[in-house]
C-alpha positions in Angstrom: 3.2 36.9 91.4 6.0 36.0 89.0 9.3 37.8 89.6 11.9 38.1 86.9 15.5 39.3 86.7 16.9 42.6 87.9 13.4 44.1 88.5 13.3 42.4 91.9 16.3 44.4 93.3 15.7 47.3 95.7 11.9 47.4 95.5 10.2 50.6 96.2 8.0 51.2 99.3 4.8 50.8 97.3 5.9 47.6 95.7 7.0 46.1 99.0 3.6 46.9 100.5 1.9 45.4 97.4 3.8 42.1 97.9 2.1 41.7 101.3 -1.2 40.9 99.4 0.4 38.2 97.3 -0.3 34.5 98.2 2.4 32.9 96.1 5.6 34.1 94.5 7.2 32.2 91.5 10.7 32.8 90.4 12.6 31.4 87.4 15.8 31.0 89.3 17.2 30.9 92.8 19.4 33.8 92.0 16.4 36.0 91.4 14.6 34.5 94.5 17.6 35.5 96.7 17.7 39.1 95.3 13.9 39.4 95.9 14.0 38.1 99.5 16.8 40.7 100.4 13.9 43.3 100.3 12.2 41.6 103.3 12.9 40.3 106.8 10.3 37.6 106.3 8.3 36.4 103.3 5.7 33.6 102.8 5.2 31.1 100.1 7.9 31.1 97.5 8.7 28.5 94.8 11.3 28.0 92.0 10.1 25.5 89.4 12.6 23.0 88.0 13.8 24.2 84.7 11.9 26.9 82.9 9.7 27.4 79.8 11.6 26.8 76.5 10.4 25.9 73.1 11.8 22.6 71.7 14.1 23.3 68.7 14.5 20.8 65.9 17.0 22.9 63.9 20.3 21.4 62.9 23.4 23.7 63.2 24.7 24.8 59.9 28.4 25.1 59.8 29.8 28.4 58.7 30.8 28.4 55.0 33.3 31.2 55.4 35.4 29.3 57.9 35.2 32.2 60.4 34.9 31.6 64.1 31.5 32.9 64.8 30.9 34.5 68.3 27.5 35.9 69.3 25.8 37.8 72.1 22.1 38.4 72.1 21.1 41.0 74.8 19.7 44.4 75.6 22.4 47.0 75.2 21.2 49.5 77.9 23.3 51.7 80.1 21.3 50.4 83.0 22.4 46.9 82.1 26.0 47.4 82.5 26.2 44.1 84.5 25.9 42.3 81.1 29.5 43.3 80.5 29.2 44.1 76.8 32.0 46.7 77.0 34.2 44.2 78.7 33.5 41.6 76.0 34.6 44.1 73.3 37.9 44.6 75.2 38.4 40.9 75.5 38.0 40.4 71.7 41.3 42.3 71.2 43.3 39.2 72.5 41.7 37.1 69.7 42.8 39.6 67.1 46.3 39.6 68.6 46.4 35.8 68.2 45.4 36.3 64.6 42.2 34.4 65.0 39.8 34.8 62.0 36.6 35.7 63.9 33.4 37.7 63.6 31.4 38.8 66.7 27.7 39.3 66.2 26.2 41.7 68.7 22.4 41.4 68.5 20.2 43.8 70.4 19.3 47.4 70.8 19.4 50.1 73.5 20.6 53.5 74.6 24.2 52.3 75.0 24.7 51.2 71.4 26.4 54.3 70.2 29.1 54.0 73.0 29.6 50.4 72.0 30.2 51.5 68.4 32.8 54.0 69.5 34.6 51.4 71.6 34.7 49.1 68.6 36.4 51.8 66.5 38.8 52.6 69.3 40.0 49.0 69.5 40.1 48.8 65.7 37.6 45.9 65.7 35.4 47.3 62.8 36.2 44.3 60.5 35.5 41.8 63.2 32.3 43.1 64.9 28.9 43.3 63.4 26.4 45.5 65.3 23.1 44.0 64.2 20.9 46.1 66.5 17.3 44.7 66.8 16.6 41.8 64.4 13.6 39.7 63.6 13.2 36.2 65.0 14.1 34.7 61.7 17.3 36.8 61.4 18.3 35.9 65.0 17.7 32.2 64.1 20.0 32.5 61.1 22.7 34.1 63.3 22.4 31.5 66.0 22.6 28.6 63.5 26.0 29.9 62.3 27.3 30.6 65.9 30.2 28.6 67.2 30.5 30.3 70.6 27.8 32.3 72.5 29.5 34.7 74.9 27.8 36.6 77.8 29.7 36.3 81.1 27.4 38.8 83.0 27.3 39.2 86.7 23.6 40.0 87.2 21.5 38.0 84.9 18.3 36.7 86.5 18.2 33.5 84.5 18.9 33.8 80.8 16.8 32.0 78.2 19.2 33.2 75.5 21.9 30.9 76.9 19.5 27.9 76.5 18.4 29.1 73.1 22.0 29.4 71.9 22.8 25.9 73.2 19.8 24.5 71.4 21.4 25.6 68.1 24.6 23.8 68.9 26.7 26.7 70.1 29.2 26.4 72.9 28.0 28.8 75.5 30.1 30.8 77.9 28.1 32.0 80.9 28.9 33.2 84.4 29.4 31.5 87.8 28.0 34.6 89.6 24.3 34.9 88.4 21.3 33.1 87.2 23.0 32.0 84.0 24.7 29.2 85.9 21.2 27.8 86.6 20.2 28.1 82.9 23.4 26.2 82.0 22.7 23.6 84.7 25.9 24.5 86.6 28.1 23.8 83.8 26.4 20.9 82.0 25.2 22.9 79.1 28.0 25.5 78.9 31.2 26.9 80.3 30.9 29.0 83.5 33.4 31.9 83.9 34.0 34.3 86.7 33.5 37.9 85.2 35.8 39.3 87.9 38.6 36.9 87.2 41.7 38.9 86.1 42.7 36.1 83.7 39.2 36.1 82.1 40.5 37.3 78.7 43.0 34.5 78.5 40.5 31.9 79.6 37.9 32.9 77.0 40.7 33.0 74.4 41.8 29.5 75.4 38.3 28.1 74.9 37.9 29.8 71.5 41.5 29.4 70.1 41.6 25.7 71.1 38.0 25.2 69.9 37.0 23.6 73.3 33.4 22.4 73.1 30.8 21.2 75.5 28.7 18.6 73.6 25.1 19.2 74.7 22.6 16.4 74.6 19.9 18.2 72.7 17.2 15.7 73.8 18.1 16.3 77.4 18.2 20.1 76.9 14.8 20.1 75.3 13.3 17.8 78.0 14.7 20.0 80.8 13.3 23.2 79.4 10.1 22.0 77.7 6.8 23.9 78.1 5.5 20.9 80.1 8.2 21.3 82.7 
């Protein structure tokens, strides 16, 4: 059985019973493994492979021609996925506007919370800074990521997060979380900044990284080798 993300939390009685017939459980991160094991007093064979499946990218990041600071999040925008902190990210963008940073925030993804996000954008007067793309094709997503300077998603419940690795492969500086599986995807800070979502100073810290253009230079060869299909 392969376990993935938040689906392993609080398993139903039937699912717990079904797990008794499984010979081997594979998880993509230790964070997900721990969440799964909380359902049981004892469990048998469990493995977490080193790295995870990721397609090697050979694209070269294209610098934005409009000289904007491009910030991106690619994620589901569901009410049930509040741990992704999209509403909190919108609030934190206000500090960039106050600092008169010329930026655009690309929100890529669809879900039942999208209308609430749009209302929040209007409330904070970020209409000119935020582009709500909704669902996009792979080609469109690729175009957005190639223009991205900073990938921002400091959630507190992500099981692993292939989107973090994907963004890093396009040359973006990634901001993930210290409290969930994204820290494993980012190799505990080697492939991106790790931020505490519950830190009261998080807005200032995010702003500091973006305003001062702090970068983490990712070795693309190492990234692709770490997350190759072979691994």
